[in-house]
C-alpha positions, 0 to 999 in steps of 0.5 A: 485744400482744393478740388481734385481736378486742380490739385495736380497743378500745385504739385512741386510748388516751392511754398506748398508742402502738401495738397489736400484734394477734395473729391466733388462726388464725396463732398467735405465730410472725408476731408473734415474727418482727415483734418481733425487729426492735424495741427492746424495753425490757421485757415485762410478762406479765399472763397467765402462760400458754403463749403469754406464756411462749413470748414471754418465751422468745423474748426471753431478755435482755429485762427482764420483770415477771410478774403473780402467777399465781393458778391454783392458788388458783382451782383450790382454789376449784373442787376443794377449797373445804373448804380455805377458800382466800383469795379471789383479789384483783380482777385490776384491783388486781393489774395496777395494783400490777404497773404501779406504780400505787396499787391504791386510787387513783381509777380513770380511765375509760380506755375512755371517753377513747378513744372519740371524740365521733363514736363516742359520738354514733353509739352513742347513735343505737342506743338507742331514743329513749324509753330516751335520755329515761328513762335505760337499763341495758345488759344483757349477756345473752351469754357464751361458756360455758353455765354463765355464762349467766343464762336469757334469760327472766330478762333479759326479766323484769328489763327489764320490772320495771326499767321498771315499778318504776323507770321505767328502760329496758333495752338488751340486747346479745349479743356477735358470733357468739353466738345471739340468744335468741328471748326477746330479739329486739331484742338488739344484736349489734355490734362490741365498740367500738361496744357500748362507745360505747352502754354509755358512756351507760348508767346501769349495766351488768348482765351475765353474767360476760363481756367486757361486764361489764368495760366498766363499770370501763373506762367509769366505769359501775357494773356488776353481775355475774351469777355462776353457775358461776363466783364473784367470789372467782376475781378477775374481779368487783367491779373498780370502786368501785360494782360489785356481784356477785350469785349464790346459795349452792350447794354445787356452785359454782364448777364451773369457773374460766372456765365450762363447756359444760354444768352438770356436775350437769345442773340449772343451778340456780345460774342458773335459781334466781337470781330477777330480783328479787334481781338488781334489788335488787342493781342498786338498790345500784349505782345508789344 
């Protein structure tokens, strides 16, 4: 079960026989009613939030497996860094261990396997011919929260330097519903599964701390996460073996677990002062 906007990503997964999509405008009630007629053998709760707890409470006799809840440790990183909390393990390792899979085993690019040949071919048609010939990096320039957004002008500069210094083109994307910045007029804004088909052809992904970043390990494509108001130590980065993360050290980072609508101090220096040259250098390690 997942939110409706993510359900299509799981279509065709070799180990998923059915996806139950929850409409956020309807809530859990219709899903719980539908599930009462099912023979549920086990519930695996990956979130431990109020929605999943309500679901568990609706089926008290069903065995369940619960992912470790690291909310306290994440909040210590935000509000009590002076206690030097340990980093939260990457979520993908935690979920693999919960499922009985060796966390150190080689990752299977499951999303690449779910995409049909036709979908991948259609994704390639969205890439300019010159980028297909030279190879391209997918730049994820959007994010729900402002404190997670690297300036659009920096993305434009990174794309220019990437082509000039390395001969690699860029394809820039923002998620549906986000505003396309004027500095990035050619940015793609397409459904997420279609964007995954585009990303499956990329040499690498460079993205804000957003859903686009997580396409990397799901597709077997190296990914570089750009972190401002959040930090990799919260557990949402470096999921794949060739993944990298980049940010600058500031005493005010992180300012939130999931991002904020504005910088609490008003300067957004964590992103503004993160130079494209630093991101380009980090990308070089991912491509090596």
